[in-house]
C-alpha positions in Angstrom: -10.5 6.1 -32.1 -13.8 5.0 -30.5 -15.9 8.0 -29.8 -19.2 8.4 -28.6 -22.6 7.8 -30.9 -24.9 10.8 -30.4 -28.8 9.8 -30.0 -30.5 13.1 -31.6 -33.1 13.9 -28.8 -33.9 16.9 -26.8 -36.2 17.4 -23.8 -37.1 20.8 -22.5 -38.8 21.0 -19.3 -40.7 24.0 -20.3 -42.3 22.2 -23.2 -41.8 20.2 -26.2 -38.2 19.3 -27.5 -36.6 21.4 -30.2 -33.6 20.6 -32.4 -30.9 22.5 -34.1 -27.6 22.2 -35.3 -25.6 19.3 -33.4 -24.7 20.5 -30.0 -26.0 24.2 -30.9 -29.7 24.6 -30.2 -31.4 27.6 -31.8 -33.3 28.4 -28.6 -32.8 27.2 -24.9 -35.9 28.5 -22.8 -35.1 26.3 -19.7 -32.9 23.4 -18.9 -32.1 21.0 -21.6 -31.2 17.3 -21.4 -29.9 15.2 -23.9 -28.9 11.7 -24.0 -25.9 10.0 -25.3 -24.8 6.4 -25.6 -21.1 4.8 -25.6 -21.0 2.0 -27.9 -20.6 -1.3 -25.7 -16.7 -2.1 -25.6 -15.4 -5.5 -26.2 -13.0 -7.2 -23.6 -10.9 -8.8 -26.3 -10.7 -8.2 -30.4 -10.0 -11.7 -30.8 -9.8 -14.7 -28.8 -6.4 -15.3 -27.0 -5.7 -19.0 -26.4 -2.8 -21.5 -26.1 -3.4 -22.8 -29.3 -5.8 -23.5 -32.3 -9.3 -24.5 -30.8 -10.8 -27.7 -31.1 -14.3 -28.1 -32.6 -15.8 -28.2 -29.0 -14.2 -29.0 -25.4 -14.5 -32.8 -24.9 -15.9 -34.4 -22.0 -13.2 -35.2 -19.3 -12.2 -38.7 -19.1 -12.7 -40.6 -16.0 -9.2 -40.5 -15.0 -8.8 -36.8 -15.3 -9.3 -34.7 -11.8 -11.5 -31.9 -12.6 -10.2 -28.6 -10.9 -12.5 -26.9 -8.1 -11.7 -23.2 -9.1 -12.5 -20.4 -6.6 -13.0 -17.3 -7.6 -9.7 -15.6 -9.1 -9.8 -12.1 -8.2 -9.6 -10.2 -4.8 -13.2 -8.2 -5.3 -16.3 -10.3 -6.1 -18.5 -10.0 -8.7 -20.0 -6.6 -9.4 -17.8 -5.3 -6.6 -16.3 -2.9 -9.3 -16.0 -6.2 -11.4 -18.2 -7.1 -14.2 -18.5 -10.5 -16.1 -18.4 -9.5 -19.5 -17.9 -12.7 -21.7 -18.0 -16.7 -21.1 -16.5 -19.4 -23.3 -18.2 -19.5 -26.6 -19.5 -23.3 -26.7 -20.8 -23.1 -30.2 -18.6 -24.9 -32.9 -20.0 -23.0 -35.8 -19.9 -19.5 -36.6 -22.7 -19.0 -33.9 -22.4 -17.7 -30.6 -23.7 -19.7 -27.1 -22.4 -19.2 -23.9 -23.1 -22.3 -21.3 -26.6 -21.2 -20.8 -27.1 -21.1 -24.5 -27.1 -17.2 -24.2 -25.2 -14.9 -26.2 -22.9 -13.5 -23.7 -19.7 -14.2 -25.5 -18.3 -13.6 -29.1 -17.2 -16.3 -31.7 -14.4 -18.8 -30.8 -14.0 -17.0 -27.1 -12.3 -19.4 -25.0 -12.3 -18.0 -21.7 -14.2 -15.9 -19.2 -13.4 -12.1 -19.3 -13.6 -10.5 -15.9 -13.7 -6.8 -16.5 -13.1 -3.9 -13.9 -15.0 -0.8 -14.0 -12.4 1.7 -15.2 -8.3 2.1 -15.3 -8.5 4.0 -11.9 -9.5 0.2 -10.4 -6.9 -1.2 -12.4 -4.4 1.4 -11.0 -5.2 0.4 -7.2 -4.0 -2.8 -8.1 -6.7 -5.5 -8.3 -5.0 -8.6 -7.1 -5.6 -12.0 -9.6 -5.5 -15.3 -7.3 -4.8 -18.7 -8.1 -7.9 -20.4 -8.6 -6.8 -23.9 -7.9 -3.2 -25.0 -7.0 -0.5 -26.2 -9.2 3.0 -25.2 -10.8 3.5 -22.3 -12.9 4.6 -23.2 -16.1 4.8 -19.9 -18.1 5.2 -16.2 -17.1 5.1 -13.1 -19.3 5.9 -9.9 -17.3 7.3 -7.3 -19.6 5.4 -6.5 -22.5 5.4 -2.8 -22.6 1.8 -1.8 -23.0 -0.6 -2.4 -20.3 -3.3 0.4 -20.9 -4.4 -0.5 -24.2 -8.1 0.7 -25.5 -7.9 0.0 -29.4 -6.2 -1.6 -32.2 -3.5 -2.0 -33.3 -1.8 -3.5 -30.4 1.9 -3.7 -29.6 2.2 -7.1 -28.1 0.5 -10.1 -27.2 0.4 -9.0 -23.3 1.5 -10.5 -19.8 0.5 -13.7 -18.5 0.4 -16.5 -16.1 -0.4 -20.1 -16.6 -0.7 -22.5 -14.0 -0.5 -26.5 -14.7 -2.8 -28.0 -12.5 -1.4 -31.5 -12.6 -4.4 -33.2 -13.9 -3.7 -32.8 -17.6 -4.9 -29.2 -17.5 -3.7 -25.7 -17.2 -5.2 -22.1 -16.4 -4.2 -19.0 -18.1 -4.6 -15.7 -16.5 -4.1 -13.0 -19.4 -3.6 -9.1 -19.7 -1.5 -8.5 -16.8 -0.5 -5.3 -15.8 3.3 -4.7 -16.9 5.6 -6.3 -14.3 3.1 -7.2 -11.8 3.4 -11.2 -12.3 4.5 -12.1 -9.0 5.4 -15.8 -9.6 8.2 -17.6 -11.4 8.1 -20.6 -13.7 8.6 -23.9 -11.7 6.9 -22.5 -8.2 4.2 -24.3 -6.9 1.3 -22.1 -5.8 -1.5 -22.5 -3.3 -5.2 -21.5 -4.2 -5.7 -17.9 -3.3 -1.9 -16.8 -4.1 -1.4 -13.9 -5.5 -0.1 -14.2 -9.4 -0.2 -10.6 -10.4 -2.4 -7.7 -10.9 -5.2 -6.8 -13.8 -4.1 -4.8 -16.6 -4.8 -4.1 -20.1 -2.0 -5.5 -22.1 -2.2 -7.6 -25.1 -5.4 -7.9 -27.4 -7.7 -5.7 -25.4 -9.7 -2.5 -25.4 -10.6 -2.5 -21.5 -8.8 -3.4 -18.2 -9.7 -7.3 -17.3 -8.8 -10.7 -16.5 -9.1 -13.2 -18.9 -9.4 -16.5 -17.3 -9.2 -19.9 -19.4 -8.6 -23.1 -18.4 -7.7 -26.0 -21.1 -6.3 -29.5 -21.3 -4.1 -31.4 -24.1 -5.9 -34.8 -25.0 -3.9 -36.3 -27.4 -1.3 -33.3 -27.7 -3.8 -30.8 -28.9 -5.3 -28.1 -26.8 -8.8 -28.1 -25.9 -10.7 -25.2 -23.8 -12.5 -26.3 -21.2 -15.7 -24.7 -20.1 -15.7 -24.3 -16.2 -19.5 -22.8 -16.3 -22.2 -25.9 -16.1 -25.6 -25.2 -17.5 -28.1 -25.7 -20.2 -25.6 -25.7 -23.4 -22.8 -27.1 -21.5 -23.9 -30.2 -19.0 -20.4 -31.2 -18.1 -19.6 -30.7 -14.5 -18.9 -27.5 -13.1 -15.1 -26.8 -12.5 -16.1 -24.1 -9.9 -15.9 -24.8 -6.3 -19.3 -22.5 -6.0 -20.4 -21.5 -9.5 -21.4 -17.6 -9.4 -24.9 -17.3 -11.1 -25.6 -16.4 -14.6 -25.1 -12.7 -15.6 -26.9 -12.9 -19.2 -30.1 -11.8 -18.0 -29.9 -9.8 -15.0 -32.1 -6.4 -14.7 -30.7 -3.2 -14.9 -28.2 -2.5 -12.6 -26.2 1.2 -12.2 -22.7 0.5 -11.4 -21.1 4.0 -11.0 -22.2 7.7 -11.8 -20.7 11.2 -11.7 -20.9 14.3 -13.1 -18.1 16.6 -15.3 -17.3 19.7 -16.8 -17.1 20.6 -20.3 -13.1 21.0 -19.7 -12.7 17.7 -18.1 -14.7 16.0 -20.9 -12.0 17.0 -23.3 -13.4 20.4 -24.6 -16.7 19.4 -26.0 -19.4 17.7 -24.1 -21.2 16.6 -27.3 -18.1 14.4 -28.4 -16.5 12.8 -25.3 -13.7 10.1 -26.0 -14.5 6.8 -24.5 -11.3 6.6 -23.2 -12.1 9.5 -20.6 -14.9 7.3 -19.5 -12.4 4.3 -19.0 -10.2 6.9 -17.0 -13.2 7.9 -14.8 -14.1 11.3 -15.9 -12.9 14.2 -13.5 -15.7 15.6 -11.2 -14.9 19.1 -9.8 -15.0 19.4 -6.1 -17.1 22.5 -6.8 -19.1 22.9 -9.7 -19.5 26.6 -10.9 -22.8 28.1 -11.6 -21.0 29.8 -14.7 -20.3 26.3 -16.3 -22.6 26.3 -19.7 -23.3 22.5 -18.8 -23.4 19.8 -16.2 -23.2 16.6 -17.8 -24.0 13.4 -15.8 -22.6 9.9 -16.5 -23.9 6.5 -15.3 -22.1 3.1 -15.9 -24.7 0.2 -16.0 -25.7 -3.1 -17.3 -29.3 -3.6 -18.8 -31.4 -5.4 -20.9 -33.2 -4.1 -24.4 -36.4 -2.4 -23.3 -34.9 -1.3 -19.4 -36.7 1.9 -18.6 -35.0 4.6 -16.1 -35.6 8.4 -15.6 -32.7 10.8 -15.0 -33.3 13.7 -12.5 -31.2 16.6 -11.6 -32.8 18.4 -8.4 -31.5 21.8 -6.7 -30.4 22.2 -3.0 -34.2 23.0 -2.2 -35.1 19.7 -4.0 -36.8 21.5 -6.7 -36.6 19.8 -10.3 -34.1 21.2 -12.4 -34.0 18.7 -15.3 -35.6 15.3 -16.0 -35.1 12.9 -18.7 -36.9 9.5 -19.5 -35.0 7.1 -21.3 -34.9 3.4 -22.3 -32.5 1.0 -23.1 -32.6 -0.3 -26.5 -30.0 -2.9 -26.6 -28.6 -5.5 -24.2 -25.6 -3.8 -22.3 -23.3 -5.8 -20.3 -20.9 -3.2 -19.4 -21.8 0.5 -21.0 -22.0 4.1 -20.0 -24.6 6.6 -20.7 -24.6 10.3 -20.0 -26.9 13.6 -20.2 -26.3 16.9 -21.1 -27.9 19.5 -18.8 -27.9 23.1 -19.5 -26.7 24.8 -16.5 -25.7 28.5 -17.0 -27.5 31.0 -17.5 -30.2 28.9 -15.9 -28.8 28.7 -12.3 -28.5 31.8 -10.1 -26.1 32.5 -6.9 -29.3 31.6 -4.9 -28.8 28.0 -6.4 -25.5 27.1 -4.7 -25.3 24.3 -2.4 -25.7 20.8 -3.1 -27.3 19.3 -5.9 -28.5 15.7 -6.4 -28.4 13.7 -9.5 -30.2 10.5 -9.4 -31.2 7.6 -11.6 -34.6 6.1 -11.0 -35.7 2.6 -12.5 -38.8 2.0 -14.3 -40.5 1.5 -10.9 -39.5 4.5 -9.8 -37.2 3.4 -7.1 -33.6 5.2 -6.9 -31.0 3.1 -8.6 -28.1 5.4 -7.8 -27.7 9.0 -6.9 -24.8 11.3 -6.2 -24.5 14.9 -4.7 -22.7 17.7 -6.5 -21.6 20.7 -4.8 -22.5 23.9 -6.6 -20.7 27.2 -5.9 -19.9 30.5 -7.6 -16.8 29.1 -9.8 -15.4 25.7 -10.6 -12.8 24.2 -8.2 -10.9 20.8 -8.9 -9.2 18.8 -6.7 -5.3 16.9 -7.2 -6.4 13.9 -9.9 -3.4 11.5 -10.3 -2.5 11.4 -14.2 -3.3 8.1 -15.9 -0.6 5.6 -16.0 1.1 6.7 -12.7 0.5 4.1 -10.6 2.4 1.2 -11.9 4.3 -1.9 -10.7 8.2 -2.2 -10.6 10.5 -5.2 -10.9 13.6 -5.4 -9.1 16.1 -6.0 -11.7 19.6 -4.7 -10.2 19.4 -1.2 -11.4 17.9 1.7 -10.0 14.3 2.6 -11.5 12.9 6.2 -11.7 9.6 7.6 -12.7 8.1 11.2 -12.4 4.8 11.8 -10.8 2.5 13.8 -12.6 -1.2 15.2 -11.8 -3.9 16.7 -14.1 -3.1 20.5 -14.6 -6.8 21.3 -13.9 -6.2 20.9 -10.3 -3.3 23.1 -9.9 0.0 22.8 -8.4 0.4 19.7 -6.0 3.1 18.5 -3.5 3.5 14.8 -3.3 4.6 12.4 -0.1 5.2 8.7 0.1 2.9 6.7 2.4 4.4 3.3 3.5 7.0 3.0 1.1 9.3 -0.2 0.9 12.7 0.4 2.6 14.9 2.1 0.0 12.3 3.7 -2.1 12.8 7.6 -1.9 10.8 10.5 -3.4 12.8 13.7 -4.4 10.2 16.5 -5.2 8.1 14.3 -7.7 10.8 12.2 -9.0 10.3 8.6 -7.6 13.2 6.0 -7.4 12.9 2.4 -6.5 16.4 1.1 -5.8 18.6 -1.9 -7.3 17.9 -4.1 -4.6 15.3 -4.3 -1.9 15.2 -5.5 1.5 11.4 -6.2 1.6 10.5 -9.3 3.2 8.1 -10.7 0.6 7.7 -11.0 -3.3 5.1 -8.3 -3.6 5.3 -4.9 -1.5 2.7 -2.2 -2.0 2.9 1.5 -1.1 1.2 4.9 -2.3 2.0 8.3 -3.3 -0.2 11.2 -2.1 -0.4 14.3 -4.2 -1.8 17.3 -2.1 -2.9 20.8 -3.2 -2.6 23.8 -1.0 -6.3 23.5 0.4 -5.3 19.8 1.6 -7.4 17.8 -1.0 -5.6 14.8 -2.3 -5.3 11.9 -4.5 -3.6 8.8 -4.4 -1.3 6.8 -6.8 -0.7 3.2 -6.2 2.4 1.0 -6.6 3.4 -2.4 -6.5 6.9 -3.7 -6.2 8.0 -7.1 -7.0 11.3 -8.8 -5.9 11.8 -12.0 -7.6 14.4 -13.0 -5.2 12.2 -12.8 -2.1 9.6 -15.6 -0.7 6.0 -15.7 -2.0 3.4 -13.7 0.2 1.1 -15.7 2.2 -2.3 -16.9 0.6 -4.9 -14.1 1.8 -7.9 -14.0 0.1 -9.6 -17.4 -1.4 -12.5 -19.4 -0.3 -11.9 -22.1 2.0 -8.5 -20.4 2.7 -7.6 -19.4 6.3 -5.5 -16.4 5.9 -4.0 -15.9 9.5 -7.4 -15.6 11.4 -10.7 -13.9 11.2 -11.1 -10.2 10.4 -12.0 -8.2 13.6 -14.2 -5.1 13.9 -15.8 -3.9 17.3 -17.4 -1.2 18.7 -15.3 1.3 20.4 -18.2 3.6 21.2 -20.7 5.2 21.5 -23.5 3.3 19.7 -26.4 4.4 19.3 -24.3 7.5 18.0 -25.3 11.1 18.0 -22.2 12.9 17.1 -19.5 10.4 16.2 -18.8 6.6 16.5 -15.4 4.9 16.8 -14.5 1.2 16.1 -11.5 -0.9 16.5 -10.6 -3.3 13.5 -7.8 -5.9 12.8 -6.6 -7.8 9.4 -4.6 -10.6 10.2 -3.6 -11.0 6.5 -1.9 -9.1 4.2 -4.1 -8.4 1.5 -5.8 -5.0 1.0 -8.6 -4.4 3.3 -11.6 -1.6 3.0 -13.4 -0.5 6.2 -16.8 1.5 5.1 -19.9 2.6 5.9 -23.2 1.3 4.2 -26.7 2.4 4.4 -29.6 -0.1 5.0 -29.8 -0.8 1.1 -26.2 -1.6 0.7 -24.9 1.6 -0.6 -21.3 3.1 0.3 -21.8 6.1 2.4 -18.1 6.8 3.4 -14.7 5.0 3.6 -13.2 4.8 6.9 -9.8 3.3 6.1 -7.9 1.6 3.4 -5.2 -0.9 4.1 -3.0 -1.6 1.1 -1.5 -4.9 2.3 1.8 -6.1 2.8 1.6 -6.9 6.6 -1.2 -7.7 9.0 -2.9 -4.6 10.9 -3.8 -5.3 14.4 -6.0 -3.2 16.8 -6.3 0.0 14.6 -9.0 2.4 15.4 -11.3 4.4 13.2 -13.8 7.2 13.7 -16.8 7.9 11.7 -18.3 11.6 12.2 -21.9 10.4 10.6 -21.0 12.2 7.7 -21.3 10.9 4.0 -18.2 11.3 1.6 -20.0 14.4 0.4 -19.5 16.0 4.1 -23.3 15.9 4.8 -24.7 14.7 7.9 -26.4 11.3 7.4 -30.2 11.3 8.3 -30.8 9.2 11.7 -31.4 5.5 11.0 -29.4 2.2 10.7 -25.9 1.8 9.1 -23.3 -0.8 8.6 -19.4 -0.7 9.0 -18.2 -3.4 7.0 -14.6 -4.6 7.1 -13.9 -6.3 3.8 -10.6 -8.2 2.9 -10.9 -10.0 -0.5 -13.9 -12.3 -0.3 -14.0 -12.4 3.5 -15.8 -9.7 5.8 -17.1 -8.4 9.2 -19.7 -5.9 9.6 -21.0 -4.1 12.5 -24.4 -2.3 13.1 -24.5 1.2 14.0 -27.4 3.3 15.0 -27.6 6.9 14.5 -29.7 9.3 16.0 -30.8 12.8 15.7 -28.3 15.4 16.4 
């Protein structure tokens, strides 16, 4: 089992650092912060290709048609998705990606597009056909789709698409039962093929996207990326930028308790980070520590500073840090001593933030601190899943973390015939859904009305394919519509109307001028177009605090398409 490696560094705000037995300081005069590093996860332990790899991809023949791939996920790069590994172009034991960098591993033959956490996988990240073709191979029933380490029980789930140009594209590591196409079916660009999973030879949830051809009957991977080390024409219709030398980027951030971290904050299992650690609704002043984590990409030598500030903006803890390795996808967290260094007068909204070496805020979160710790509902790992209609009833028991206490369950937009008895979900032997894939949710709610959501996907292979919904250059039934319903400028609240003509998932969110998410107003999980819906924003952030006056943006996003509306907030 992979665990965190400790960096034995200490910092006291009251004076010079001091050391003691691991996790047990001899003296704690003031809030102390400690930095820890998580080893960088590898997307795959070994390459997974259709056949033994040739020495190096050959240049396509003149008669071969070059596919023009669109992005194969419904979310774009950096939107809950990171690009971990490119194709290894080096035929020796060395590693060179298409730009002569080292963003690959030896013999890796595809591109790894990794989700931030299993929570993103559970919500159902759609894999889209990057080019039209005919489905030539499907695996959908490999049992394990939450793999994080060796030994792996099977080779995973996948879809292969023959593009008719002598080549084939493989979409690997899909979620169990999520493949939504069958062998022999024709798919269009942007057609949903399945959902991202962690099946097969993997350690994180991701899509391994691999293009190849069969010159002379021998399989050769085709690197779709064109650059310094691979001068062949790009196979992308619009090649995304190279990620090998991007500056420090903070992807995600949160706080957790000793209990939600597994009982020992000095030794937290990596899998808990992959599940996105549970953050309490209220952080009690009696907690001995407040560990704060962040997920990032960066370069050797990047500098940053962690700060934790009290409700009056006074500094409770600070920690300068330097990234000492190239990180494509990693976590880091700091442990701040809390009790007995906080008092009842310190209750309120605290702010934890990461500043770049230039002093700008890269990301921040707000943590509500109160007399005692309170957890909201948290759906247990692996509850969200896909079902495949197979002629018999299928049942599953819904579960939530015991930290949040008892919950009641309710279905949201279930397909016909899907039922819930207390916490037992039943999917019928046959469905009456109109298309191949349907999506619905089960909401866990506690006595205080706090909620968390489990996400489900039903595949009925007897039904027609869903319409194309989210690929560049494809019109999925008309434009997104987002319009003001009033008032704007807004003093108390603002309403807006929106329509999503496609049947893909859509998100309506509020962003600040820096592009940071302030609040999610509405989520549409797909299955049918949504017309003329209304949403209202009370000018509060996710934490419940009133936002400062200024300019904000409402953004409606469906796959790669989006519509925006400018909102001006004036003083209350």
